[in-house]
C-alpha positions as CSV (number, residue, x, y, z in Angstrom):
1,X,0.0,0.0,0.0
2,X,0.9,3.7,0.0
3,X,0.5,6.4,2.6
4,X,-1.2,9.8,2.5
5,X,0.9,12.9,3.2
6,X,-0.4,16.2,4.6
7,X,2.0,19.1,5.0
8,X,2.3,22.9,4.7
9,X,3.5,24.2,1.3
10,X,5.9,26.7,2.8
11,X,6.2,30.3,1.6
12,X,9.1,29.8,-0.8
13,X,11.2,27.1,-2.4
14,X,9.9,23.5,-2.4
15,X,8.9,21.0,0.3
16,X,9.4,17.3,-0.1
17,X,6.2,15.2,0.3
18,X,7.5,11.7,0.7
19,X,5.2,8.8,0.0
20,X,6.2,5.3,1.1
21,X,5.1,2.1,-0.7
22,X,5.0,-0.7,1.8
23,X,4.6,-4.5,1.4
24,X,2.4,-6.4,3.8
25,X,5.3,-8.8,4.3
26,X,8.9,-9.2,2.9
27,X,8.9,-11.0,-0.5
28,X,11.4,-13.6,-1.7
29,X,11.0,-12.2,-5.2
30,X,11.9,-8.8,-6.6
31,X,8.7,-6.6,-6.5
32,X,8.1,-3.6,-8.8
33,X,5.3,-1.1,-9.2
34,X,4.8,1.9,-11.5
35,X,4.2,5.3,-9.8
36,X,2.7,8.4,-11.4
37,X,1.3,11.7,-10.1
38,X,-1.8,13.6,-11.3
39,X,-5.4,14.4,-10.4
40,X,-6.7,16.3,-7.4
41,X,-7.3,20.1,-7.1
42,X,-3.6,21.1,-7.1
43,X,-2.2,22.4,-10.4
44,X,0.8,20.6,-11.9
45,X,3.7,22.9,-12.5
46,X,2.5,25.7,-10.2
47,X,1.5,23.9,-7.0
48,X,3.9,20.9,-7.4
49,X,6.7,19.8,-9.7
50,X,5.5,16.8,-11.7
51,X,8.0,14.0,-11.2
52,X,8.7,11.7,-14.1
53,X,6.7,8.5,-13.9
54,X,8.9,6.0,-12.3
55,X,9.1,2.3,-11.3
56,X,9.9,1.5,-7.7
57,X,11.8,-1.7,-7.2
58,X,11.9,-3.6,-3.9
59,X,14.6,-6.3,-3.8
60,X,13.9,-9.6,-1.8
61,X,13.7,-8.8,1.9
62,X,12.8,-5.1,1.4
63,X,9.4,-4.1,2.8
64,X,9.3,-0.4,1.7
65,X,10.5,2.1,-0.8
66,X,9.9,5.9,-1.0
67,X,8.8,8.3,-3.7
68,X,9.0,12.1,-3.4
69,X,6.9,14.9,-4.9
70,X,8.3,18.5,-4.6
71,X,5.6,21.0,-3.6
72,X,6.1,24.6,-4.5
73,X,5.8,27.2,-1.7
74,X,4.1,30.5,-2.3
75,X,2.6,33.5,-0.4
76,X,-0.9,33.1,-2.1
77,X,-3.7,32.7,0.4
78,X,-5.6,29.8,-1.0
79,X,-7.6,26.7,0.1
80,X,-5.9,23.5,0.8
81,X,-5.2,21.5,-2.4
82,X,-4.6,17.9,-3.2
83,X,-2.8,15.7,-5.7
84,X,-2.8,11.9,-6.1
85,X,0.0,9.4,-6.3
86,X,-1.1,6.3,-8.1
87,X,0.5,2.8,-8.1
88,X,0.0,0.5,-11.1
89,X,1.3,-2.5,-12.9
90,X,2.6,-4.5,-9.9
91,X,5.0,-7.3,-10.5
92,X,5.2,-10.2,-7.9
93,X,2.6,-8.4,-5.7
94,X,-1.0,-7.3,-5.6
95,X,-2.1,-3.8,-4.8
96,X,-4.1,-3.2,-1.6
97,X,-4.1,0.6,-1.4
98,X,-3.2,1.9,-4.9
99,X,-3.5,5.6,-4.3
100,X,-1.9,8.1,-1.9
101,X,-3.2,11.6,-1.5
102,X,-1.0,14.6,-0.9
103,X,-2.8,17.4,0.8
104,X,-1.0,20.8,0.5
105,X,-2.0,23.0,3.4
106,X,-1.9,26.8,2.8
107,X,0.6,28.6,5.2
C-alpha cells in the first residue's frame, strides 16, 4: 500500500512530500510497481513539480521504498489543495491501497 501525506506548502522554495510504498510482508522475489502523479485540485507545475513517472523496485527482503513529490511554496492565500500518487502494474505483488493523497496546506 501507500500512505497519504499532509504538509504545509511553505512560503518559498519547495517542500518534499515523501510517500512510502509498503509491502504487507517481505517477499522472496523482486517486486516492482509503477508510480505516477496527477489528479486532485492542485495544479501541476505551479503547485507541485511533476516527477517523471517511475518504477519502484523492492529487492527480496525489502518491505518499503519511498517516492518524493516536490511541492512549490508561495505566499498566495488559498484553500488546501490535493494531488494523487497512483500505483499501477505491480509485478510479484497485488495492490491493496493503490493511491496516496498529498494534501497541500496553505501557510
